[in-house]
C-alpha positions as CSV (number, residue, x, y, z in Angstrom):
1,M,-14.3,-15.7,6.5
2,L,-10.9,-15.6,4.9
3,L,-9.3,-13.5,7.6
4,K,-11.3,-14.3,10.8
5,D,-9.6,-12.7,13.9
6,R,-6.4,-11.8,12.0
7,V,-5.0,-8.4,13.0
8,A,-4.3,-6.1,10.0
9,V,-2.5,-2.8,10.2
10,I,-2.8,-0.5,7.2
11,T,-1.2,2.8,6.6
12,G,-2.8,5.5,4.4
13,A,-6.1,3.8,5.0
14,A,-8.3,7.0,5.2
15,S,-9.0,7.2,1.5
16,G,-8.6,5.7,-1.9
17,I,-7.0,2.2,-2.2
18,G,-6.1,2.1,1.4
19,R,-9.6,2.7,2.6
20,A,-11.1,0.2,0.1
21,G,-8.5,-2.4,1.2
22,A,-9.2,-1.8,4.9
23,K,-13.0,-2.3,4.3
24,R,-12.4,-5.4,2.3
25,L,-10.2,-7.0,4.9
26,G,-12.8,-6.0,7.6
27,R,-15.6,-7.8,5.7
28,E,-13.5,-11.0,5.7
29,G,-13.2,-10.9,9.5
30,A,-9.9,-9.1,10.0
31,I,-9.5,-6.8,13.0
32,V,-8.3,-3.7,11.2
33,V,-6.1,-0.9,12.6
34,V,-6.8,2.0,10.3
35,T,-3.9,4.5,10.3
36,D,-3.6,7.8,8.5
37,R,-2.6,11.5,9.0
38,D,-6.2,12.6,8.3
39,E,-8.0,12.0,11.6
40,V,-11.5,12.8,10.4
41,A,-11.4,10.6,7.3
42,G,-9.5,7.9,9.2
43,E,-12.0,7.6,12.0
44,A,-14.8,7.6,9.3
45,A,-13.1,4.7,7.6
46,A,-12.9,2.8,10.8
47,E,-16.6,3.6,11.6
48,E,-17.6,2.3,8.1
49,I,-16.0,-1.1,9.0
50,R,-17.7,-1.2,12.4
51,A,-21.0,-0.2,10.8
52,A,-20.7,-3.2,8.5
53,G,-20.3,-5.5,11.4
54,G,-16.5,-5.6,11.4
55,R,-13.9,-4.5,14.0
56,A,-11.7,-1.6,13.6
57,D,-9.6,1.0,15.4
58,F,-8.2,4.3,14.1
59,L,-4.8,5.6,15.0
60,R,-3.3,8.9,13.7
61,V,0.0,8.0,12.0
62,D,2.4,10.1,9.9
63,V,4.6,7.5,8.2
64,S,7.4,10.0,7.8
65,V,7.8,10.1,11.6
66,D,9.6,7.1,13.0
67,D,8.0,7.5,16.4
68,D,4.5,7.3,14.8
69,L,5.4,4.0,13.1
70,K,6.7,2.6,16.4
71,K,3.5,3.8,18.1
72,M,1.5,2.0,15.4
73,I,3.1,-1.4,15.9
74,D,3.0,-1.0,19.7
75,F,-0.7,-0.2,19.5
76,A,-1.5,-3.3,17.6
77,I,0.4,-5.5,19.9
78,E,-0.8,-3.9,23.1
79,R,-4.5,-3.8,22.0
80,H,-4.7,-7.1,20.1
81,G,-1.7,-9.1,21.1
82,R,-0.4,-9.8,17.6
83,I,0.0,-8.5,14.1
84,D,-0.8,-10.8,11.2
85,I,-1.0,-8.4,8.3
86,L,1.0,-5.2,7.7
87,H,0.0,-3.3,4.6
88,N,2.4,-0.4,4.1
89,H,0.3,1.7,1.7
90,A,0.8,5.4,2.4
91,G,2.9,7.2,-0.2
92,V,3.3,10.3,-2.3
93,Q,3.5,11.0,-6.0
94,I,6.0,13.7,-7.1
95,N,6.3,14.3,-10.8
96,G,9.1,15.8,-12.9
97,T,12.2,15.0,-14.8
98,L,15.7,15.0,-13.4
99,E,16.0,18.8,-14.0
100,E,12.5,19.4,-12.5
101,V,12.6,17.4,-9.3
102,S,14.2,19.1,-6.4
103,P,16.5,17.2,-4.0
104,D,13.7,17.6,-1.4
105,G,11.2,16.0,-3.7
106,M,13.5,13.1,-4.2
107,D,14.1,12.7,-0.5
108,I,10.3,12.9,0.3
109,S,9.6,10.3,-2.3
110,Y,12.1,7.9,-0.8
111,R,11.1,8.6,2.8
112,L,7.4,8.0,2.2
113,N,7.4,5.4,-0.6
114,T,10.3,3.2,0.6
115,R,11.8,4.1,3.9
116,A,8.5,4.1,5.8
117,H,7.7,0.7,4.4
118,F,11.1,-0.5,5.6
119,F,10.8,0.9,9.1
120,A,7.3,-0.4,9.7
121,A,8.3,-3.8,8.5
122,K,11.4,-3.8,10.6
123,L,9.3,-3.1,13.7
124,A,6.6,-5.7,12.8
125,V,8.9,-8.7,11.8
126,P,10.0,-9.6,15.4
127,H,6.4,-10.0,16.5
128,M,5.5,-12.0,13.3
129,R,8.4,-14.3,13.9
130,A,7.5,-14.9,17.5
131,Q,3.9,-15.7,16.6
132,G,4.9,-18.1,13.8
133,G,4.4,-16.0,10.7
134,G,2.7,-13.1,9.1
135,V,2.1,-11.2,5.8
136,I,3.6,-7.9,4.7
137,I,2.3,-6.1,1.7
138,N,4.3,-3.1,0.4
139,T,2.5,-0.9,-2.0
140,A,4.7,0.0,-4.9
141,S,3.4,0.7,-8.4
142,N,3.4,-0.6,-12.0
143,S,5.7,2.4,-12.5
144,G,8.3,0.4,-10.5
145,V,8.4,-2.3,-13.2
146,F,8.4,-0.1,-16.3
147,L,9.3,3.4,-17.2
148,D,7.0,6.4,-17.2
149,T,7.9,9.8,-18.7
150,G,8.6,12.6,-16.3
151,M,8.2,10.7,-13.0
152,L,11.8,10.2,-11.9
153,A,11.4,10.5,-8.1
154,Y,8.3,8.3,-8.1
155,I,9.6,5.6,-10.3
156,T,12.9,5.4,-8.4
157,S,11.3,5.0,-5.0
158,K,8.8,2.4,-6.3
159,A,11.4,0.3,-8.0
160,A,13.4,0.4,-4.8
161,T,10.4,-0.8,-2.9
162,I,9.9,-3.7,-5.2
163,M,13.6,-4.8,-4.8
164,M,13.4,-4.3,-1.0
165,T,10.3,-6.4,-0.9
166,K,12.0,-9.3,-2.8
167,Q,15.0,-9.1,-0.4
168,M,12.7,-9.2,2.7
169,A,10.9,-12.2,1.2
170,L,14.2,-14.0,0.7
171,D,15.4,-13.2,4.2
172,Y,12.2,-14.1,6.1
173,G,10.6,-17.0,4.2
174,K,12.2,-19.3,6.8
175,D,10.1,-17.6,9.5
176,N,6.8,-18.1,7.5
177,I,6.7,-14.4,6.8
178,R,5.4,-13.7,3.3
179,V,6.3,-10.3,1.7
180,N,4.8,-9.1,-1.6
181,A,4.5,-5.9,-3.5
182,L,1.2,-4.5,-4.7
183,C,1.7,-2.7,-8.0
184,P,-1.4,-0.9,-9.2
185,G,-1.6,1.1,-12.4
186,F,-4.0,3.9,-12.9
187,V,-6.7,3.9,-10.3
188,D,-9.4,6.6,-10.2
189,T,-8.4,8.4,-7.0
190,P,-7.1,11.9,-6.1
191,F,-3.6,10.4,-5.8
192,N,-3.4,10.9,-9.6
193,E,-3.6,14.7,-9.3
194,P,0.1,15.4,-9.8
195,Y,0.2,13.3,-12.9
196,M,-3.1,14.8,-14.0
197,A,-1.6,18.3,-13.8
198,Q,1.4,17.2,-15.7
199,M,-0.9,15.8,-18.5
200,G,-3.0,18.9,-18.7
201,G,-6.1,18.0,-16.7
202,R,-8.5,15.1,-16.1
203,E,-9.8,15.0,-19.7
204,A,-6.2,14.6,-21.1
205,L,-5.4,11.9,-18.6
206,E,-8.6,10.0,-19.4
207,R,-7.7,10.1,-23.1
208,Y,-4.2,8.8,-22.2
209,V,-5.7,6.0,-20.2
210,E,-8.1,5.0,-22.9
211,K,-5.4,5.0,-25.5
212,T,-2.5,3.3,-23.7
213,I,-4.2,0.8,-21.4
214,P,-5.4,-2.4,-23.3
215,L,-8.5,-2.7,-21.2
216,G,-9.3,1.0,-22.1
217,R,-10.0,2.3,-18.6
218,W,-8.5,2.8,-15.2
219,A,-9.3,0.6,-12.2
220,T,-11.7,1.2,-9.3
221,V,-10.4,1.1,-5.8
222,E,-12.7,-2.0,-5.2
223,E,-10.8,-3.9,-7.9
224,I,-7.5,-3.2,-6.2
225,A,-8.9,-4.1,-2.8
226,E,-9.6,-7.6,-4.1
227,S,-5.9,-8.0,-4.9
228,I,-5.0,-6.8,-1.4
229,L,-7.3,-9.4,0.0
230,Y,-5.6,-12.1,-2.2
231,L,-2.1,-11.1,-0.9
232,A,-3.3,-11.0,2.7
233,C,-5.2,-14.3,2.8
234,D,-4.2,-17.9,2.5
235,H,-5.2,-18.0,-1.2
236,S,-1.7,-16.7,-1.8
237,A,0.0,-18.9,0.8
238,F,2.8,-20.0,-1.6
239,M,3.5,-16.5,-3.0
240,T,6.3,-14.4,-1.6
241,G,8.7,-12.0,-3.2
242,H,6.3,-11.2,-6.0
243,A,5.4,-7.8,-7.5
244,L,1.7,-8.2,-8.3
245,V,0.9,-5.8,-11.2
246,I,-2.7,-4.8,-11.6
247,D,-2.8,-2.3,-14.4
248,G,-5.1,-3.4,-17.2
249,G,-2.2,-4.4,-19.3
250,E,-0.5,-0.9,-19.4
251,S,3.0,-2.3,-18.6
252,I,2.9,-4.8,-21.5
253,A,1.4,-2.5,-24.1
């Protein structure tokens, strides 16, 4: 197993990409701390990992609350003695142009998509340094590396997360802590609903995906989970400070 006995903490792991990633790491032997605001779905995700023969705990965490993030890291250390992988995944998508996005929408985007990643990493790094290393994965987006019409708050926060990831990687490489950004494109999950509404419904979004993505489709959560595993395991042992774009070629089209 690629991650045997490694402790992985994942935010936003009750659904979508986060849930698929948690299950994939669990199948590779990781001890998974599933965290999310949704207690029912989060506990179900942890139970799926356990039912498949893995090890998992669930902890309710709202990443916009600093005390919850502290509780999350403390839980991993107190229960398992270490933290090998931190995947900061929870986030929000708020659409709109400059004139359409409210100041609150801009603040929420930054708080969930960037600041929460920062604070969880800040809490985890001392433990990783003391144990001799670790891996941090910050979910950003392909929207952080190229522009997307009418998504100002989202793009701004995701671009900031990518640059923050690079700086973390530069600062903590000497401590054997690798930090990379996961940058998915369109993935078929409910997370797309704000963009879907902006486009005029699911059919309109599907036509857009087919037209603009060279591979002609959007990704499954299982495909993105394979990239999460790659960043978490030793197969990417010489990769740090990288924004791994998985978008079917959308950002180069």
